[in-house]
PDB file of the backbone (N, CA, C, O) and the ligand in Angstrom, with CONECT records:
HET     ZN  A 101       1
ATOM      1  N   MET A   1       0.906  -1.215   0.056  1.00  0.00           N
ATOM      2  CA  MET A   1      -0.031   0.128  -0.030  1.00  0.00           C
ATOM      3  C   MET A   1       0.763   1.241   0.038  1.00  0.00           C
ATOM      4  O   MET A   1       0.469   2.247  -0.608  1.00  0.00           O
ATOM      5  N   ALA A   2       1.926   1.178   0.876  1.00  0.00           N
ATOM      6  CA  ALA A   2       2.727   2.377   0.953  1.00  0.00           C
ATOM      7  C   ALA A   2       3.398   2.690  -0.355  1.00  0.00           C
ATOM      8  O   ALA A   2       3.523   3.841  -0.773  1.00  0.00           O
ATOM      9  N   LYS A   3       3.851   1.556  -1.019  1.00  0.00           N
ATOM     10  CA  LYS A   3       4.523   1.733  -2.174  1.00  0.00           C
ATOM     11  C   LYS A   3       3.598   2.332  -3.318  1.00  0.00           C
ATOM     12  O   LYS A   3       4.036   3.043  -4.222  1.00  0.00           O
ATOM     13  N   ILE A   4       2.383   1.994  -3.186  1.00  0.00           N
ATOM     14  CA  ILE A   4       1.467   2.540  -4.231  1.00  0.00           C
ATOM     15  C   ILE A   4       1.224   4.031  -3.915  1.00  0.00           C
ATOM     16  O   ILE A   4       1.167   4.826  -4.853  1.00  0.00           O
ATOM     17  N   LEU A   5       1.104   4.377  -2.862  1.00  0.00           N
ATOM     18  CA  LEU A   5       0.856   5.853  -2.525  1.00  0.00           C
ATOM     19  C   LEU A   5       2.162   6.598  -2.866  1.00  0.00           C
ATOM     20  O   LEU A   5       2.120   7.715  -3.382  1.00  0.00           O
ATOM     21  N   GLU A   6       3.193   6.046  -2.608  1.00  0.00           N
ATOM     22  CA  GLU A   6       4.573   6.691  -3.029  1.00  0.00           C
ATOM     23  C   GLU A   6       4.533   6.932  -4.528  1.00  0.00           C
ATOM     24  O   GLU A   6       4.899   8.000  -5.019  1.00  0.00           O
ATOM     25  N   ALA A   7       4.077   5.909  -5.243  1.00  0.00           N
ATOM     26  CA  ALA A   7       4.184   5.944  -6.700  1.00  0.00           C
ATOM     27  C   ALA A   7       3.225   7.138  -7.213  1.00  0.00           C
ATOM     28  O   ALA A   7       3.547   7.963  -8.069  1.00  0.00           O
ATOM     29  N   GLN A   8       1.997   7.081  -6.539  1.00  0.00           N
ATOM     30  CA  GLN A   8       1.016   8.052  -6.938  1.00  0.00           C
ATOM     31  C   GLN A   8       1.455   9.472  -6.600  1.00  0.00           C
ATOM     32  O   GLN A   8       1.121  10.434  -7.291  1.00  0.00           O
ATOM     33  N   ASN A   9       2.205   9.563  -5.528  1.00  0.00           N
ATOM     34  CA  ASN A   9       2.636  11.010  -5.216  1.00  0.00           C
ATOM     35  C   ASN A   9       3.586  11.448  -6.219  1.00  0.00           C
ATOM     36  O   ASN A   9       3.465  12.572  -6.707  1.00  0.00           O
ATOM     37  N   ARG A  10       4.554  10.641  -6.586  1.00  0.00           N
ATOM     38  CA  ARG A  10       5.491  10.930  -7.565  1.00  0.00           C
ATOM     39  C   ARG A  10       4.748  11.208  -8.959  1.00  0.00           C
ATOM     40  O   ARG A  10       5.152  12.016  -9.795  1.00  0.00           O
ATOM     41  N   LEU A  11       3.751  10.519  -9.063  1.00  0.00           N
ATOM     42  CA  LEU A  11       3.086  10.638 -10.448  1.00  0.00           C
ATOM     43  C   LEU A  11       2.337  12.062 -10.444  1.00  0.00           C
ATOM     44  O   LEU A  11       2.374  12.793 -11.434  1.00  0.00           O
ATOM     45  N   PHE A  12       1.707  12.380  -9.352  1.00  0.00           N
ATOM     46  CA  PHE A  12       0.961  13.539  -9.254  1.00  0.00           C
ATOM     47  C   PHE A  12       1.859  14.885  -9.312  1.00  0.00           C
ATOM     48  O   PHE A  12       1.509  15.963  -9.791  1.00  0.00           O
ATOM     49  N   LYS A  13       3.070  14.575  -8.724  1.00  0.00           N
ATOM     50  CA  LYS A  13       4.058  15.638  -8.525  1.00  0.00           C
ATOM     51  C   LYS A  13       4.528  16.195  -9.840  1.00  0.00           C
ATOM     52  O   LYS A  13       4.772  17.392  -9.991  1.00  0.00           O
ATOM     53  N   ASN A  14       4.655  15.243 -10.836  1.00  0.00           N
ATOM     54  CA  ASN A  14       5.151  15.533 -12.178  1.00  0.00           C
ATOM     55  C   ASN A  14       3.904  15.822 -13.193  1.00  0.00           C
ATOM     56  O   ASN A  14       4.097  15.846 -14.409  1.00  0.00           O
ATOM     57  N   MET A  15       2.754  16.017 -12.686  1.00  0.00           N
ATOM     58  CA  MET A  15       1.749  16.054 -13.456  1.00  0.00           C
ATOM     59  C   MET A  15       1.116  17.634 -13.311  1.00  0.00           C
ATOM     60  O   MET A  15       0.872  18.079 -12.189  1.00  0.00           O
ATOM     61  N   PHE A  16       0.903  18.340 -14.386  1.00  0.00           N
ATOM     62  CA  PHE A  16       0.560  19.671 -14.388  1.00  0.00           C
ATOM     63  C   PHE A  16      -0.799  19.760 -15.425  1.00  0.00           C
ATOM     64  O   PHE A  16      -1.026  18.966 -16.338  1.00  0.00           O
ATOM     65  N   VAL A  17      -1.538  20.787 -15.093  1.00  0.00           N
ATOM     66  CA  VAL A  17      -2.680  20.995 -15.938  1.00  0.00           C
ATOM     67  C   VAL A  17      -2.575  22.431 -16.566  1.00  0.00           C
ATOM     68  O   VAL A  17      -2.343  23.426 -15.879  1.00  0.00           O
ATOM     69  N   CYS A  18      -2.751  22.459 -17.821  1.00  0.00           N
ATOM     70  CA  CYS A  18      -2.602  23.795 -18.589  1.00  0.00           C
ATOM     71  C   CYS A  18      -3.896  24.685 -18.004  1.00  0.00           C
ATOM     72  O   CYS A  18      -5.022  24.223 -17.820  1.00  0.00           O
ATOM     73  N   LYS A  19      -3.552  25.826 -17.796  1.00  0.00           N
ATOM     74  CA  LYS A  19      -4.552  26.702 -17.108  1.00  0.00           C
ATOM     75  C   LYS A  19      -5.597  27.218 -18.162  1.00  0.00           C
ATOM     76  O   LYS A  19      -6.670  27.732 -17.849  1.00  0.00           O
ATOM     77  N   LYS A  20      -5.173  27.028 -19.402  1.00  0.00           N
ATOM     78  CA  LYS A  20      -6.105  27.439 -20.447  1.00  0.00           C
ATOM     79  C   LYS A  20      -6.875  26.510 -20.990  1.00  0.00           C
ATOM     80  O   LYS A  20      -8.068  26.766 -21.151  1.00  0.00           O
ATOM     81  N   CYS A  21      -6.358  25.285 -21.368  1.00  0.00           N
ATOM     82  CA  CYS A  21      -7.227  24.314 -21.945  1.00  0.00           C
ATOM     83  C   CYS A  21      -7.304  23.000 -21.152  1.00  0.00           C
ATOM     84  O   CYS A  21      -7.885  22.005 -21.587  1.00  0.00           O
ATOM     85  N   GLN A  22      -6.713  23.052 -20.021  1.00  0.00           N
ATOM     86  CA  GLN A  22      -6.920  21.906 -19.063  1.00  0.00           C
ATOM     87  C   GLN A  22      -6.276  20.623 -19.517  1.00  0.00           C
ATOM     88  O   GLN A  22      -6.714  19.563 -19.070  1.00  0.00           O
ATOM     89  N   THR A  23      -5.299  20.630 -20.345  1.00  0.00           N
ATOM     90  CA  THR A  23      -4.626  19.553 -20.787  1.00  0.00           C
ATOM     91  C   THR A  23      -3.735  19.035 -19.822  1.00  0.00           C
ATOM     92  O   THR A  23      -2.985  19.833 -19.258  1.00  0.00           O
ATOM     93  N   LYS A  24      -3.683  17.748 -19.514  1.00  0.00           N
ATOM     94  CA  LYS A  24      -2.803  17.206 -18.528  1.00  0.00           C
ATOM     95  C   LYS A  24      -1.491  16.963 -19.120  1.00  0.00           C
ATOM     96  O   LYS A  24      -1.404  16.382 -20.201  1.00  0.00           O
ATOM     97  N   MET A  25      -0.387  17.403 -18.433  1.00  0.00           N
ATOM     98  CA  MET A  25       0.903  17.109 -18.957  1.00  0.00           C
ATOM     99  C   MET A  25       1.808  16.555 -17.848  1.00  0.00           C
ATOM    100  O   MET A  25       1.784  17.004 -16.702  1.00  0.00           O
ATOM    101  N   LYS A  26       2.583  15.586 -18.239  1.00  0.00           N
ATOM    102  CA  LYS A  26       3.619  15.139 -17.408  1.00  0.00           C
ATOM    103  C   LYS A  26       4.897  15.784 -17.692  1.00  0.00           C
ATOM    104  O   LYS A  26       5.429  15.714 -18.801  1.00  0.00           O
ATOM    105  N   ALA A  27       5.411  16.433 -16.662  1.00  0.00           N
ATOM    106  CA  ALA A  27       6.568  17.303 -16.981  1.00  0.00           C
ATOM    107  C   ALA A  27       7.533  17.542 -15.641  1.00  0.00           C
ATOM    108  O   ALA A  27       7.013  17.442 -14.530  1.00  0.00           O
ATOM    109  N   ASP A  28       8.789  17.825 -15.755  1.00  0.00           N
ATOM    110  CA  ASP A  28       9.672  18.138 -14.632  1.00  0.00           C
ATOM    111  C   ASP A  28       9.147  19.398 -13.958  1.00  0.00           C
ATOM    112  O   ASP A  28       8.992  20.422 -14.623  1.00  0.00           O
ATOM    113  N   PRO A  29       8.882  19.356 -12.719  1.00  0.00           N
ATOM    114  CA  PRO A  29       8.616  20.610 -11.974  1.00  0.00           C
ATOM    115  C   PRO A  29       9.587  21.713 -12.241  1.00  0.00           C
ATOM    116  O   PRO A  29       9.190  22.859 -12.452  1.00  0.00           O
ATOM    117  N   GLN A  30      10.707  21.426 -12.238  1.00  0.00           N
ATOM    118  CA  GLN A  30      11.786  22.481 -12.318  1.00  0.00           C
ATOM    119  C   GLN A  30      11.596  23.071 -13.688  1.00  0.00           C
ATOM    120  O   GLN A  30      11.758  24.287 -13.794  1.00  0.00           O
ATOM    121  N   LYS A  31      11.260  22.339 -14.793  1.00  0.00           N
ATOM    122  CA  LYS A  31      11.075  22.924 -16.064  1.00  0.00           C
ATOM    123  C   LYS A  31       9.804  23.697 -16.201  1.00  0.00           C
ATOM    124  O   LYS A  31       9.661  24.616 -17.007  1.00  0.00           O
ATOM    125  N   ILE A  32       8.883  23.273 -15.365  1.00  0.00           N
ATOM    126  CA  ILE A  32       7.504  24.169 -15.363  1.00  0.00           C
ATOM    127  C   ILE A  32       7.996  25.441 -14.748  1.00  0.00           C
ATOM    128  O   ILE A  32       7.653  26.474 -15.323  1.00  0.00           O
ATOM    129  N   LEU A  33       8.716  25.541 -13.711  1.00  0.00           N
ATOM    130  CA  LEU A  33       9.093  26.713 -12.968  1.00  0.00           C
ATOM    131  C   LEU A  33       9.831  27.609 -13.852  1.00  0.00           C
ATOM    132  O   LEU A  33       9.692  28.826 -13.729  1.00  0.00           O
ATOM    133  N   LYS A  34      10.578  27.126 -14.703  1.00  0.00           N
ATOM    134  CA  LYS A  34      11.558  27.882 -15.600  1.00  0.00           C
ATOM    135  C   LYS A  34      10.728  28.246 -16.814  1.00  0.00           C
ATOM    136  O   LYS A  34      11.202  29.039 -17.626  1.00  0.00           O
ATOM    137  N   GLY A  35       9.668  27.788 -16.977  1.00  0.00           N
ATOM    138  CA  GLY A  35       8.797  28.183 -18.259  1.00  0.00           C
ATOM    139  C   GLY A  35       9.401  27.562 -19.388  1.00  0.00           C
ATOM    140  O   GLY A  35       9.487  28.186 -20.446  1.00  0.00           O
ATOM    141  N   LYS A  36       9.898  26.212 -19.258  1.00  0.00           N
ATOM    142  CA  LYS A  36      10.282  25.584 -20.437  1.00  0.00           C
ATOM    143  C   LYS A  36       9.430  24.660 -21.078  1.00  0.00           C
ATOM    144  O   LYS A  36       9.746  24.012 -22.076  1.00  0.00           O
ATOM    145  N   VAL A  37       8.272  24.603 -20.455  1.00  0.00           N
ATOM    146  CA  VAL A  37       7.292  23.552 -20.910  1.00  0.00           C
ATOM    147  C   VAL A  37       6.124  24.238 -21.572  1.00  0.00           C
ATOM    148  O   VAL A  37       5.436  25.080 -20.994  1.00  0.00           O
ATOM    149  N   LYS A  38       5.937  23.843 -22.793  1.00  0.00           N
ATOM    150  CA  LYS A  38       4.658  24.290 -23.406  1.00  0.00           C
ATOM    151  C   LYS A  38       3.593  23.440 -23.570  1.00  0.00           C
ATOM    152  O   LYS A  38       3.760  22.239 -23.781  1.00  0.00           O
ATOM    153  N   CYS A  39       2.413  24.004 -23.485  1.00  0.00           N
ATOM    154  CA  CYS A  39       1.247  23.160 -23.593  1.00  0.00           C
ATOM    155  C   CYS A  39       1.229  22.625 -25.147  1.00  0.00           C
ATOM    156  O   CYS A  39       1.415  23.397 -26.088  1.00  0.00           O
ATOM    157  N   ARG A  40       0.996  21.289 -25.303  1.00  0.00           N
ATOM    158  CA  ARG A  40       1.043  20.797 -26.573  1.00  0.00           C
ATOM    159  C   ARG A  40      -0.148  21.262 -27.525  1.00  0.00           C
ATOM    160  O   ARG A  40      -0.067  21.324 -28.751  1.00  0.00           O
ATOM    161  N   LYS A  41      -1.268  21.577 -26.757  1.00  0.00           N
ATOM    162  CA  LYS A  41      -2.345  22.055 -27.566  1.00  0.00           C
ATOM    163  C   LYS A  41      -2.403  23.424 -27.820  1.00  0.00           C
ATOM    164  O   LYS A  41      -2.695  23.760 -28.968  1.00  0.00           O
ATOM    165  N   CYS A  42      -2.161  24.376 -26.893  1.00  0.00           N
ATOM    166  CA  CYS A  42      -2.354  25.728 -27.074  1.00  0.00           C
ATOM    167  C   CYS A  42      -1.056  26.664 -26.963  1.00  0.00           C
ATOM    168  O   CYS A  42      -1.041  27.888 -27.097  1.00  0.00           O
ATOM    169  N   GLN A  43      -0.013  25.856 -26.700  1.00  0.00           N
ATOM    170  CA  GLN A  43       1.237  26.446 -26.574  1.00  0.00           C
ATOM    171  C   GLN A  43       1.497  27.477 -25.520  1.00  0.00           C
ATOM    172  O   GLN A  43       2.463  28.239 -25.574  1.00  0.00           O
ATOM    173  N   LYS A  44       0.581  27.480 -24.532  1.00  0.00           N
ATOM    174  CA  LYS A  44       0.753  28.229 -23.402  1.00  0.00           C
ATOM    175  C   LYS A  44       1.870  27.759 -22.361  1.00  0.00           C
ATOM    176  O   LYS A  44       2.321  26.614 -22.389  1.00  0.00           O
ATOM    177  N   LYS A  45       2.235  28.608 -21.553  1.00  0.00           N
ATOM    178  CA  LYS A  45       3.246  28.151 -20.595  1.00  0.00           C
ATOM    179  C   LYS A  45       2.717  28.255 -19.092  1.00  0.00           C
ATOM    180  O   LYS A  45       3.473  28.124 -18.130  1.00  0.00           O
ATOM    181  N   SER A  46       1.564  28.463 -18.998  1.00  0.00           N
ATOM    182  CA  SER A  46       0.980  28.544 -17.677  1.00  0.00           C
ATOM    183  C   SER A  46       0.381  27.223 -17.159  1.00  0.00           C
ATOM    184  O   SER A  46      -0.592  26.738 -17.735  1.00  0.00           O
ATOM    185  N   PHE A  47       0.880  26.689 -16.195  1.00  0.00           N
ATOM    186  CA  PHE A  47       0.438  25.304 -15.714  1.00  0.00           C
ATOM    187  C   PHE A  47       0.153  25.494 -14.232  1.00  0.00           C
ATOM    188  O   PHE A  47       0.700  26.383 -13.580  1.00  0.00           O
ATOM    189  N   ARG A  48      -0.658  24.693 -13.754  1.00  0.00           N
ATOM    190  CA  ARG A  48      -0.874  24.555 -12.320  1.00  0.00           C
ATOM    191  C   ARG A  48      -0.708  23.013 -12.017  1.00  0.00           C
ATOM    192  O   ARG A  48      -0.989  22.149 -12.848  1.00  0.00           O
ATOM    193  N   PRO A  49      -0.228  22.748 -10.761  1.00  0.00           N
ATOM    194  CA  PRO A  49      -0.058  21.404 -10.284  1.00  0.00           C
ATOM    195  C   PRO A  49      -1.507  20.697 -10.355  1.00  0.00           C
ATOM    196  O   PRO A  49      -2.519  21.326 -10.047  1.00  0.00           O
ATOM    197  N   LEU A  50      -1.543  19.451 -10.749  1.00  0.00           N
ATOM    198  CA  LEU A  50      -2.720  18.704 -10.886  1.00  0.00           C
ATOM    199  C   LEU A  50      -3.435  18.473  -9.360  1.00  0.00           C
ATOM    200  O   LEU A  50      -4.664  18.424  -9.308  1.00  0.00           O
ATOM    201  N   LYS A  51      -2.786  18.362  -8.362  1.00  0.00           N
ATOM    202  CA  LYS A  51      -3.230  18.059  -7.157  1.00  0.00           C
ATOM    203  C   LYS A  51      -4.166  19.327  -6.762  1.00  0.00           C
ATOM    204  O   LYS A  51      -5.325  19.149  -6.387  1.00  0.00           O
ATOM    205  N   LYS A  52      -3.645  20.489  -6.859  1.00  0.00           N
ATOM    206  CA  LYS A  52      -4.557  21.599  -6.413  1.00  0.00           C
ATOM    207  C   LYS A  52      -5.919  21.792  -7.164  1.00  0.00           C
ATOM    208  O   LYS A  52      -5.988  21.627  -8.382  1.00  0.00           O
ATOM    209  N   LYS A  53      -6.956  22.134  -6.432  1.00  0.00           N
ATOM    210  CA  LYS A  53      -8.131  22.377  -7.336  1.00  0.00           C
ATOM    211  C   LYS A  53      -8.681  23.645  -7.100  1.00  0.00           C
ATOM    212  O   LYS A  53      -9.655  24.026  -7.748  1.00  0.00           O
TER     213      LYS A  53
HETATM  214 ZN    ZN A 101      -3.127  24.452 -23.127  1.00  0.00          ZN2+
END
């Protein structure tokens, strides 16, 4: 069980949602912070973590 939770945490940590079109993206948080990740749908660079609602 603990292992599953751990894996899920890691998964969610690296998941981001585009603020504009809600596309889910898996990306390195460091890259998100540096603005290096573009949404593949709308090319926007604003993302929020998947966890937060
Ligand atoms: Zn987008």
